[in-house]
C-alpha positions in Angstrom: 6.0 -22.6 3.4 2.5 -22.8 4.9 1.8 -25.6 7.3 0.2 -28.5 5.3 -2.5 -30.7 6.9 -1.4 -34.3 7.0 -4.2 -36.7 6.5 -4.3 -39.6 8.9 -3.3 -43.0 7.5 -6.4 -44.8 6.2 -8.7 -41.7 6.5 -11.2 -41.1 3.7 -9.9 -38.6 1.1 -11.8 -35.4 1.0 -13.5 -34.3 -2.2 -12.2 -36.9 -4.5 -14.4 -35.7 -7.4 -14.5 -32.9 -9.8 -17.3 -30.3 -10.1 -18.3 -31.9 -13.4 -18.6 -35.3 -11.9 -20.8 -34.0 -9.1 -23.1 -32.2 -11.5 -23.5 -35.3 -13.6 -24.3 -37.4 -10.6 -26.9 -34.9 -9.2 -28.5 -34.6 -12.7 -29.1 -38.3 -12.9 -30.6 -38.3 -9.4 -32.8 -35.3 -10.1 -34.1 -36.9 -13.3 -34.7 -40.1 -11.4 -32.4 -42.1 -13.7 -30.5 -43.3 -10.7 -31.1 -43.5 -7.0 -28.8 -41.8 -4.6 -27.1 -45.0 -3.7 -26.7 -46.1 -7.3 -25.3 -42.7 -8.3 -22.8 -42.8 -5.4 -21.6 -46.2 -6.6 -21.3 -45.2 -10.2 -19.6 -41.8 -9.7 -17.6 -42.9 -6.6 -19.0 -40.0 -4.5 -20.0 -40.6 -0.9 -23.7 -41.1 -0.4 -23.9 -38.4 2.3 -22.2 -35.9 0.1 -24.7 -36.4 -2.7 -27.6 -36.1 -0.2 -26.2 -32.8 1.3 -25.6 -31.3 -2.2 -29.0 -32.4 -3.4 -30.7 -30.7 -0.4 -28.6 -27.5 -0.6 -26.6 -28.0 2.5 -22.8 -27.4 3.0 -22.6 -25.3 -0.1 -19.7 -23.2 1.0 -16.2 -24.2 -0.1 -14.4 -26.6 2.2 -11.5 -25.4 4.4 -11.0 -22.3 6.5 -12.5 -19.2 4.9 -10.2 -16.5 3.5 -9.6 -13.3 5.3 -10.1 -11.1 2.2 -12.5 -11.1 -0.7 -11.3 -11.5 -4.3 -11.8 -7.7 -4.8 -9.6 -6.9 -1.8 -6.8 -9.3 -2.8 -7.0 -8.0 -6.4 -6.5 -4.4 -5.0 -3.4 -5.6 -3.1 -2.1 -7.2 -6.3 -2.7 -4.1 -8.4 -0.8 -2.0 -5.8 2.2 -4.3 -5.8 2.4 -4.3 -9.6 2.0 -0.5 -9.8 4.9 0.0 -7.2 7.1 -2.4 -9.2 6.5 -0.4 -12.4 8.0 2.6 -10.6 11.1 0.6 -9.8 10.0 0.7 -6.2 9.2 -3.0 -5.7 7.4 -4.0 -2.6 9.1 -6.5 -0.2 7.3 -9.1 1.8 7.4 -6.9 4.8 6.0 -3.9 2.9 3.1 -6.0 1.7 2.3 -7.1 5.3 2.3 -3.5 6.4 0.0 -2.6 3.5 -2.5 -5.2 4.6 -2.2 -4.1 8.3 -2.9 -0.5 7.4 -5.9 -1.6 5.3 -7.3 -3.5 8.3 -6.6 -0.8 10.8 -8.2 1.8 8.7 -11.4 -0.3 8.4 -11.5 -1.0 12.1 -11.3 -4.8 11.4 -9.4 -7.2 13.7 -8.2 -10.5 12.3 -7.5 -12.9 15.2 -5.3 -15.1 12.9 -3.0 -12.1 12.5 -0.8 -10.7 15.3 -1.9 -7.1 15.8 -3.4 -7.3 12.3 0.0 -8.0 10.8 -0.2 -11.1 8.5 2.3 -13.9 8.9 4.5 -15.9 6.6 1.7 -18.5 6.0 -0.8 -15.9 4.7 1.9 -14.3 2.5 2.8 -17.6 0.8 -0.8 -18.6 0.3 -1.5 -15.1 -1.2 1.3 -15.6 -3.7 0.0 -19.0 -4.6 -3.4 -17.6 -5.4 -2.0 -14.8 -7.5 0.3 -16.3 -10.1 0.9 -12.9 -11.7 3.1 -12.1 -8.7 6.4 -13.8 -7.8 9.3 -13.2 -5.5 12.6 -12.3 -7.1 16.0 -11.0 -6.0 16.2 -7.3 -7.0 19.3 -5.8 -8.6 20.5 -2.7 -6.8 21.5 0.4 -8.8 23.4 3.3 -7.3 22.0 6.9 -7.2 25.0 8.2 -9.1 24.5 5.7 -11.9 20.8 6.4 -12.2 21.3 10.1 -12.1 23.6 10.1 -15.1 21.4 7.9 -17.2 20.6 10.2 -20.1 18.0 7.8 -21.6 16.1 7.6 -18.4 16.0 11.4 -18.0 14.8 11.8 -21.6 12.1 9.2 -21.2 10.9 10.9 -18.0 10.4 14.3 -19.7 8.8 12.6 -22.7 6.3 10.8 -20.3 5.8 14.0 -18.3 4.9 16.0 -21.4 2.4 13.3 -22.4 0.9 13.1 -18.9 0.5 16.9 -18.5 -1.1 17.4 -21.9 -4.4 19.3 -21.7 -4.1 19.8 -17.9 -4.3 23.5 -17.0 -1.6 25.0 -14.7 -4.1 25.3 -11.8 -4.6 21.6 -11.8 -0.8 20.7 -11.7 0.4 20.4 -8.1 3.8 19.7 -6.8 4.6 18.7 -3.2 7.8 18.3 -1.2 8.6 17.6 2.4 11.5 18.9 4.3 12.9 18.2 7.8 13.9 20.9 10.2 16.1 20.4 13.2 17.2 22.7 16.0 20.6 21.2 16.5 23.1 24.0 16.1 25.9 21.6 15.4 29.5 21.6 16.7 31.5 24.5 15.1 35.1 25.1 15.6 35.9 27.7 18.3 39.1 29.5 19.3 40.1 28.9 22.9 43.1 28.4 25.1 45.5 25.8 24.0 45.3 22.6 26.2 41.6 22.9 26.8 40.3 19.3 26.5 36.5 19.8 26.4 35.6 23.3 25.2 31.9 24.0 25.6 29.4 26.7 24.7 25.9 27.3 26.0 23.2 26.7 23.3 19.6 25.4 23.7 19.1 22.4 21.5 16.7 19.4 21.8 17.9 17.7 18.6 14.2 17.2 17.8 13.1 17.2 14.1 10.0 18.6 12.6 8.8 17.7 9.1 6.6 20.0 7.0 4.8 19.3 3.7 4.6 22.2 1.3 2.4 21.9 -1.9 1.5 24.4 -4.6 0.2 24.4 -8.1 1.7 25.9 -11.3 -0.3 29.1 -10.8 1.3 29.8 -7.5 -1.5 28.8 -5.2 -0.4 27.0 -2.0 -2.3 24.2 -0.2 -2.5 24.3 3.6 0.7 23.6 5.4 1.1 20.2 7.1 3.4 20.0 10.1 4.6 16.7 11.6 6.3 16.7 15.0 8.7 14.2 16.5 6.7 13.1 19.6 4.5 10.5 21.1 1.7 13.0 21.7 0.5 16.1 20.0 0.1 19.0 22.4 -2.5 21.7 21.7 0.0 24.5 22.3 2.0 23.2 19.3 -1.0 24.0 17.0 -1.5 27.6 18.1 -0.4 30.6 16.1 0.4 28.6 12.9 -0.4 29.4 9.3 -4.1 29.5 8.3 -5.8 26.1 7.9 -2.5 24.3 8.8 -2.9 20.6 9.9 -0.7 19.0 12.5 0.3 15.5 13.4 3.2 13.6 15.1 5.3 10.4 14.7 8.0 8.9 16.9 10.6 9.7 14.2 9.3 13.0 13.0 9.5 11.8 9.4 6.6 11.2 7.0 5.5 7.6 6.7 2.6 6.2 4.6 0.0 7.0 7.3 1.1 10.6 7.7 1.3 11.0 3.9 -2.2 9.5 3.6 -3.6 11.9 6.2 -2.1 14.9 4.4 -3.2 13.7 1.0 -6.8 12.9 2.0 -7.5 15.8 4.3 -5.4 18.7 2.8 -4.9 18.1 -0.9 -7.9 16.0 -2.0 -10.6 18.5 -0.8 -8.9 21.1 -3.1 -8.6 18.8 -6.1 -12.3 17.8 -5.8 -13.3 21.4 -6.4 -11.3 21.5 -9.6 -12.7 20.4 -13.0 -11.0 18.0 -15.3 -7.9 15.9 -14.8 -5.4 16.7 -12.1 -1.7 15.9 -11.7 0.2 15.6 -8.5 4.0 15.6 -8.7 6.3 14.5 -5.9 9.2 12.3 -4.7 9.8 9.5 -2.2 6.9 7.6 -3.7 7.9 4.3 -2.2 7.2 5.4 1.4 4.1 7.4 0.4 1.8 5.6 -2.0 -0.6 3.1 -0.5 -3.8 1.4 -1.6 -6.1 4.1 -0.2 -4.1 6.9 -1.9 -4.4 5.0 -5.2 -8.2 4.6 -4.7 -8.5 8.3 -4.1 -6.6 9.1 -7.3 -8.8 6.7 -9.3 -12.1 8.2 -8.0 -11.0 11.8 -8.4 -9.2 11.7 -11.8 -5.8 12.4 -10.3 -2.6 11.4 -12.0 0.4 10.7 -9.7 3.8 11.6 -11.2 6.8 10.2 -9.4 10.1 12.0 -9.1 12.4 9.4 -7.5 16.1 9.7 -7.5 16.7 6.3 -9.1 14.0 6.0 -11.8 11.9 8.9 -13.2 8.5 7.6 -14.4 4.9 8.7 -14.7 1.9 6.8 -13.3 -1.8 7.3 -14.1 -3.9 5.4 -11.6 -7.0 5.8 -13.8 -5.5 3.7 -16.6 
């Protein structure tokens, strides 16, 4: 729970009046029905408070100002609700990372947060302000059980048909990422009986490289996106690749929400902007890909995101 300020014993209570009471007191003072002192006695509001309000001073709300505006917090709330509708609910840690990525992308630094990562106090206060959100214990469902759910599969294809209606094949894009490793593995070999540690010479770094491939229903391919497992991106790794390919790197070599956003905004969105009418993007692993900025890009460019997760198949239209 957030730390609560404890008022000292005998201290004057702060703001022991309602907005209606304050307005009534100020109205009587402005119409000269009562003096400031008489109004303070009648409405039980401190004399200094009435004087300050009457002269337009200290008009801001009391207490420490919030980090985000109402619009920003409403965007976070909409994102959480959208992810929950995919059966990819956001955990408390996920929400903190969403907020951190939002601040980092804007170049803002919040001193109250450690490295722009909100703490438990902010999270609890955020949930208090947004009653449409709540924390619940999720029920797990196995992949095998979900994959054999005939009703879920039928619902998915019914939703897919509805979502893709009136969208030309050129505007329907499907993406998928794959991970490549150079580990040759450990095959069985034939050697002399009694050999304890048989070895063979093979060059292998056990490094992995992820690539994102995307194409539309007409057979057109978007530029290839390559993500290396490394702390730095060397220029020699970007030479001699496919035309217009884009390169990046992560410590794991896998796609995270930042890498996916970079691919989506810089590789796919420029193509979709040149297309007329609604567009549809179909892909999987949505829980680790979709963030607030991606949703905003979909809304502003008439893009429908269609999720193909293993557990639940559903369709999502950010414009609705």
